[in-house]
N, C-alpha and C positions, 0 to 999 in steps of 0.2 A: 926148397923144393916144394915144401908144404905151402909156402906163400904163393908160389906160382900155380899149383893146382888150385888154390882157393880162387886165384884171379881168373883162371880159366872157367871155373864153375860159375863165378859171379857174371862173367860174359856169356856163357853158354846158355844159362836159364833164360835171360831176357831175349837173346837172338832166337831161341827155339820158340819162344811165346811169340815173338815178332813174325817169324816164319810161319807158325800156325794160323795167326790172325790174318796175314796176307794171302795164305792159302784159301782161308774161308771166305774172304771177301772178294777174292779174284776168281775162284772156281766154284767152291761148295754153295755159296750163297746164290749166285746167279743161276746155278743148276736147280736148286730146290725152289727158288722163287718163280721159275718158269717151267717147273716140270711138266712133261707131256705136251706143252703148248708149242705151236709153231711160231716163228717170228712175227707172222701177220697176225695170229691171235693175240700175242703178247702187246702188239702195238695197236690193235683194233680198239674202237670206241664200243664199249658194251653198255646194255641197259643197266641204270644205276649210276653210271659214272658222273653223270651231272648232278647227282644228289649231294655229292662231296667233291666237287671239282678241283679243289686245291689240297687233295690228300697227299701226304708226304711219302707214302709207300704204297707199292702194289704188287701183289703176288697174283699169278695168272697160271692155273693148273688145268690140265685137259686131258681127255681120255676118249678114244674111239669106242662106240658101242654099236654092235651089229643088231640093232633094233630102231625102230622108228620113235619120234618123239612121244607119240601116244602110248608107247609101251614104257617110256622112261618116266614121264610126267607123273603118274600115279605114285612112284616111289619118292619123288621130290615133295609131293603134297603131304606125305607121312612124316617128314622130318620134324623133329622136336622131342624134348624130354617127355612130354606128356602125349606123345604119339608113338611113332615107331622108332624112336631114337635117331642116331646119326650114322648108322650102319658102320661104325668104326670099332676102335678097341675099347670095348665096354669095361674091362678091368681098369684100364688106365683113367677112363672117364669117372668111375666109381671111386678110384683112389683118392680124388679130391672132393668126393662127396656130391657128385651129380645125381646119383640114384637113377642111373640110365639103364633102360631095358629095350635092347635092339629087337624089332620085329621083322623077321624075314617073310612075311606073308602081307597080302593086301587086305586091308580092313575097310569095309564101305564107309563106316562112320567118319573116316579121316580123308576122305576123298574130296574134300573142299577146302579152299582157302579164299579168302578176300582181302584186300587192302585194308590195313588197320589191325589185322589179327595179331595176337601175341604168340610168339614162337619160343617156348622155354629151351634154354640151353643147360639149364640145370634145374634141380628141384626148387620150386618157389619156396620151400621151408629153409633153404640155405642161401648163402651169399647175399643176405638182407633183400632177397627177392628181386636182385638186379641181373640175375643171370638169364637175360632175355633179349629178344630183338622184335622188331615190328615188320610185318610184310608190307613193304612200301610199293612194290610193284609186283602184280600177279597177272602174266600174260599167258593164259593156257597153253601149254605145250611149246612154249617159247622161252619164258624167263620168269625167274622167281627171285626177287631182290629184298635183302633184309637191311633195315636201318635201326640204329639204336632208338629207344622211346624219345630221348631228347632231339635227336635229328627229325624224327618224325614230327614233333611239334613244331620244329623249325620249318619243315617242309609245308605244314598245313598254314603257316603264317607267311608263305611265299618267301622263305629265306633259303640260303644254301645250308647244307649240313656241315659239321665240323668233326664228327666222331668217326667217319668211314663207313664202308657198306660191305656186304657180302652178296655175291649175285651168282646164281646157278643159271646157265644159258644153254639152250638146246639149238644146235645148227645141223639141220639134216645135209648130208654130203652124198647121199645116194637113196635108192629106193628104200633100203632096209639098213642104213648106215648113219648114224648121228654123232656129232662131236658134243661131248658134254663140257662145257667150259665153266670153271669155278674161279672167280675173281674176288679178292678181297682187297680193300683199300683202307689204309690207315688214317689215324687223326690228322688234322690240320697243323696243330701247334703242339706236338708232344714235348714233355719236359726232357731234359737231358737223361734223367734217370729212367723215365719211361722209354725213351728211344734205346737206351743201353739194354733194358730188360726185354725189349722187343727183338733186338738183334741176337741177344744171348739165350733167350728161351722161347718167346712166343712164336716167332716166325719159325724156327724148327719144329716146334711142337704142332703148330698149326698144318705145316706140311706133312708131318707123319700122320696125323689124324685124318686130314682131308685126302690124302693118297689112298688110305685104306677105304675111306667113304666112296671114293669114285670107283674103286675096284669092285666093291661090293655092289654098288648100283648097277655097274656093267654086268656083273653076274646075274643079278636078279632080273634085269630088264631083259637080257638075252634068254633067260629061262622063260620068262613071261612071252617072248616073242615066238619061242619054240613050243609053246603049249604045255609046258611043264608046271606053270602057275596059272591059276584062273584069275580072271578080273571080276571083282565082286560086282553084284548088281547094285547101281546107284539109283535111289529113289529120288522122286522128284524134290522132296524136302531137303535132301542133302545136296543137291545142285546148287553150285555158286550163283548168288544174285548177280 
């Protein structure tokens, strides 16, 4: 009897793991990789896709915001560890040493971005100064696309990127309704271990943090549209070139 029980257990554990894995890849992963996005948005070509055309993975998240692109764009410009943060779960970000501090107001000094700017994802003091991306595309009130420093150098040399991109795109669908679409694209040739870590940790973590960010930007932009938040005065010196 004991041997039979042990045999059942030895079979049950792998079977349960296999079932959990199948459920994740067949249902949970497709759901969180396309959270909020319509089939058309998931399939659409977005700004930044051509930077790394051979990316191995792609997540497209989206949210409807009852505000115009003009009222959403200022919040996107403030993204960065050295600016307004990422409007997400600050305690989780700081748990790994990002030293993030989210700002839920508009700051005039942060209302400009140009291509080639460094956007910090964590404090420059940690992570060997590598927690950063470069603004590869800045199309006011339309799209903001980030690339790795290495891919930025490849772009300047007329080459395709290989590390992936992160894009934030504004698509107006009504007089005061906008779809904010966020797309992240993975590296071209990830190692087996990197791909496993991406599936097991980075993809779910990115989804959790980005969903919070999108929802927070929605709340802030709609508050701005309703006159609950004031737009700071932008001086000529702060206007992007």
